[in-house]
C-alpha positions, -999 to +999 in steps of 0.1 A: +201+613-557+168+604-582+154+633-602+127+648-588+093+639-611+074+671-620+045+670-637+045+662-676+025+689-695+015+670-733+006+707-743+028+722-764+008+753-767+005+762-735+045+775-731+027+803-756+000+816-734+007+846-714-016+837-685-038+804-681-074+807-668-085+775-651-121+785-657-138+758-634-119+766-607-121+800-604-080+805-606-054+818-629-015+824-635-023+858-638-042+867-604-030+839-585+009+829-573+002+792-581+036+785-560+031+801-533-002+783-527+003+750-540+036+743-548+045+726-513+015+696-524+024+661-528-009+642-524-040+648-541-075+633-534-100+635-553-136+624-549-172+635-564-191+653-537-177+687-523-191+677-488-174+643-487-138+661-495-147+690-470-150+658-449-115+644-457-095+675-458-105+679-418-095+639-413-066+644-429-059+674-409-064+659-378-045+630-390-015+647-395-020+670-361-021+704-384-045+727-385-066+730-351-098+710-343-127+725-355-113+748-374-128+758-405-111+748-440-120+779-468-130+763-501-101+771-527-126+774-554-157+792-534-155+819-572-172+790-585-196+761-574-183+739-600-158+721-578-146+728-545-108+722-534-093+723-502-054+721-485-039+714-458-001+710-454+011+684-482-024+671-492-053+690-520-085+671-519-110+682-547-140+672-555-147+659-596-187+650-597-201+626-611-193+611-647-161+610-670-172+642-686-170+661-652-135+642-637-120+651-668-125+690-672-111+690-635-083+668-643-068+694-673-076+719-646-059+701-622-029+685-634-022+726-651-022+741-615-002+716-605+024+720-631+021+757-628+027+759-592+062+732-597+048+705-578+071+677-577+066+638-569+032+643-570+007+608-561-032+610-566-058+593-555-092+589-565-115+579-529-154+571-539-182+553-537-189+521-562-216+490-568-194+457-563-196+420-578-193+394-557-182+412-531-197+416-491-209+458-495-183+479-472-154+457-488-128+484-504-117+478-540-081+490-549-080+491-587-060+471-608-071+483-642-097+505-654-120+485-680-144+498-703-178+486-706-167+456-733-143+447-701-111+462-725-087+480-704-089+511-725-103+545-727-118+553-762-120+592-767-128+613-799-104+639-805-110+662-838-135+634-850-110+606-850-113+578-821-083+578-800-076+549-776-058+555-743-045+531-719-063+528-681-037+511-661-027+525-625+007+523-610+007+488-594+038+496-567+011+528-554-016+497-557+007+473-534+014+498-507-024+507-505-029+470-501-003+466-474-012+496-456-050+482-452-035+450-438-018+470-411-052+492-401-067+452-402-105+469-398-123+463-435-122+436-465-096+449-490-093+433-522-072+446-555-095+441-587-103+458-622-130+486-619-158+488-644-157+522-656-194+535-674-214+561-690-246+561-670-254+547-637-288+527-652-283+511-685-248+512-686-243+492-649-275+467-662-300+480-640-334+468-639-347+498-620-342+527-645-365+546-660-359+525-697-347+493-691-353+467-721-333+437-709-346+411-687-333+399-655-311+367-670-291+391-692-282+415-665-270+389-645-249+370-674-234+403-681-220+407-642-213+377-641-188+377-672-176+414-658-167+393-629-149+363-646-127+389-666-111+398-629-139+429-623-153+435-588-165+469-587-184+495-613-185+534-613-179+562-635-149+582-633-121+556-631-109+552-674-103+590-677-082+593-647-061+569-650-056+576-690-048+614-680-027+605-647-006+582-673-004+613-703+010+635-671+034+613-656+018+611-621+016+578-601-025+573-594-043+546-574-081+546-577-095+533-537-134+526-541-156+513-511-184+488-525-221+501-513-236+471-527-235+438-542-247+438-573-256+403-581-280+408-552-298+437-563-298+473-580-308+499-548-287+508-522-304+498-492-283+499-466-295+521-432-278+559-434-252+555-408-242+522-422-232+538-454-216+567-439-192+542-426-188+523-455-179+559-470-153+566-446-131+533-453-111+547-485-107+579-466-092+560-437-069+539-459-057+568-477-053+591-446-032+563-432-013+559-463-006+596-463+008+593-431+030+566-438+046+580-462+052+609-442+069+590-414+040+595-393+029+559-386 
């Protein structure tokens, strides 16, 4: 039998700590029994908004036939309002807020949580929304590589005053499995493509509608076309550090985002609310189906 894949912690200092406080989760190894609470987790889904991650856990519970209809799922991180966390069976659902700094803090503590809980064979999937490039709104993009705003598949971080460059590749096999799941569902257009991860929603994504904009429409469109030509199919704000941290921790990871608009055709998200709600359910449906299939419940 193959060796179980445990979380790889790239930090020798943690061994020397008597207890570990996961401050932004309001959880700690001195106050909580991590293996009992989380030891059976196999799938972790992360997304920006707390309410969406709560809706996701209710959806998964129903799909897996766990819990009773209309049953409430308590927020495991109720002691803080930074992040929300929900669990049903082998699935953990966690919010990460907006942008690289917010998801990075969450992932440091999530990876430690999975380590302290002695979890093995973990799959982490980010489900989210994004701006599409050259795709029909509502299309789902499974990320091949996360690239920066200059289209390089890397994350630059400054650590102790020095620039460190980390790889942002994602698990190719997992992307293929998710693509196969989407074909089996057959309800929406899905592609595998590169995802551009930016540090900002407005200027950083070439929008013309921010408070500050010192370029013209022609320059904006040229940039987005260059992105498309380099393989980029959508833009969001978390995938690079997500890929980098999962890589370093030996966790197989995927990013599955729906596109809310085609950025070649505009900057503002103008679809009616009910249409957007249905779009946002597409990554949930895809990942829900993937989890069911992985557990032999399809």
